[in-house]
N, C-alpha and C positions, 0 to 999 in steps of 0.2 A: 700598753695593757699590763695590768698588775698580775702578779703570780696567782693571787687568789681568784681573780677573774678567769685566768687561763685554766686553773684547776676546776673551777665551777663549770666552765664551758666544756672541758674535756670530760668531766663526770656526766654532764648532760648528754654529750654525744655517745659516751660509753653506755649509759642507761638506755638511750634510744636504740642503739644497736642490739643490746641485750633483749629489749622488749620485742624488737623485730625478730630476733632469733627465736624467742619463745612463741611468737605468733606463727612462725614457719613450722616449728616443732608441733604446735597444736594442729596445724593444717595437715601435717604428715600423719599424725596419730588419727585424725578424723578420716583421712583417705584410707589408711590401713584398716580402720574399722569398717569402712564402706566396702573395701575390697573383700574382707572376710565375709560380710553379709552377702555380697554378690556370689562368692564362691559357695557359700552354704545354702543359697536360695534353692528351693525345691525345683526340680526340673518340670518343664511343661509337658502336658499330655502328649503332644506331638513327638517330643524327644523320647519319651518312654516307649511309645508305640514303635518308633524307629529302632530302638534297641532290640525289641522282640522281633521285628521284621528282619533285622540283620542276622539274628539267631536262626530264624527260619531259612533264610537264604544260605547261610553257612551249612546248615544241616542238609539242605537239598543238594548243595554242591558236593558235600561229603558223600551222599548216597550215589550221585552220578559217578563220582570217581570210583567208589566201591564197585558199582555195577559194571562200569567200563573195564575195570581190572578183572572182574570175574568173567565177563564175556571173553576178554582176550585170553585169559588162562585156560578156559574150558572149550571155547568154541572157535578158536583161531589156531590154525596149524595142524600138526599131526594128531590124529585121534579126535578131531573136532566132530566129524560125522558120527562117530560112536557116542560122543557126549550128548548129541542131540537125537539119539536113536528113539524110535517109537517106544513108548512105555516108560521112559525116564521122566522124572519130574523134579522140580526145584521149588522150594517155598520162598518166594521173594521177601516175605515178612521176616524170615530168619536168615536172610542173606548176611554173610560176614565178609569183611574186606579181604581176609585171608582165611585159608583153611586152617583149622586148629592144628597146633603142633602136636607132636607125639606125647609130650608130657601132659598136655591138657587132656588128650584122649585117655591116657593111662590113668590119670587122676580120676576122671569121670567113671571109668570102668571099675575102679576099685571102690568107689562110693555107691555106684548104682548098677543095677542089673540090665537096664535098658540101653538102647543105642544113644550115642551122643546127639543131643538136640540143642543147638544154640538158642539163646533167648531171642525175643523179638528185637529187631533192629529198629530203634526209634527213628533213625535217619530215613529209613524207608517210609515209615508212617508219616513223618514230617514232609517228605517229598510228595507223597500222594495226597496229603491233606493240606498242603501249604496254602493254597489260595483260600480255602474255607477258613483256616485258622487266622490268616491275615485279615479276613473280613471281620472276624469277631474281636480281634485285639482292641481296636479303638473303643468299642462299646464296653468291653470289660474294664479297660483302664478308666474310662469315664465313670462307670458304675462303682467300681471298687476303690478308686482313688480320685474322688472329685476335687480334692485340693490341688491336684496337678493342673487343673484348668486355669488356676491363677498362678501357676509356676512360671519360671523364667525360661524362655526359649534359649537354646544353646547359642544361637547366633547373637542374641541380645546380651547374653552373659559374656561372650567373647569380646563384643564391642565395648561393653562397660569395663571389662578388665583391661583392655588395651588403652582406653581413655584414662583410667585411674593410674595405670602403670606409667603412662607418659607424664601425667601431672606429678606423680611421686618422684620420678627421675628428676624433673625440673626443680621440685622443692628440695630434694636431697642435695642437689648441686648448690642451690641457694644457701642451704644450711651449712654446707661445707665452706662456702666463701665467707659467710658471716662468722662462723667459728674460727676460721683462720684469721680474719680481721680482728676479732676480739682477742685472740691469743697474741697477735702481734702487738696490740695496744697494751695488753698486760705486761708483755716483755719490755716494752718501751718505758713504762712507768717504773719498773723495777730497776732500771739502770741508774 
């Protein structure tokens, strides 16, 4: 074999390896673009509804904890019979997790002449209306966000991302091997 033939053969192999590397890089860039589109895809109606349902459930649980705490503070132990005495009342819609501290009462007294009255507790309302609200959420999302009907479900998104990430890992490994081989070939030529 002549040197010129060896150089031509080596150049051909080197060019083929470089072309293969560029092809792998192109595939990686394509998959990274696909990954970005999957990540940015609008959520599906079902997933949006699930977000609001989780919020309803969290608020309802918050109320139950507040109510349990209040019951235990006032109606269990010493003085509980007096707390439940005839003529006493409590407004469940203004129930607070804790009684206001002295600073809150003092600030209120300085600003207002009436007795301290806490605001409506949205968690109480959520607890009481949870089932009714949950019934309306799907229809509201459907009506006010019709594009979500064509959105991507969370499970499909997770599956697609797992597939893409697996392919990306494999291609990145392949790229590393090709780059190392090309680098070794360059070093060999420079000797």
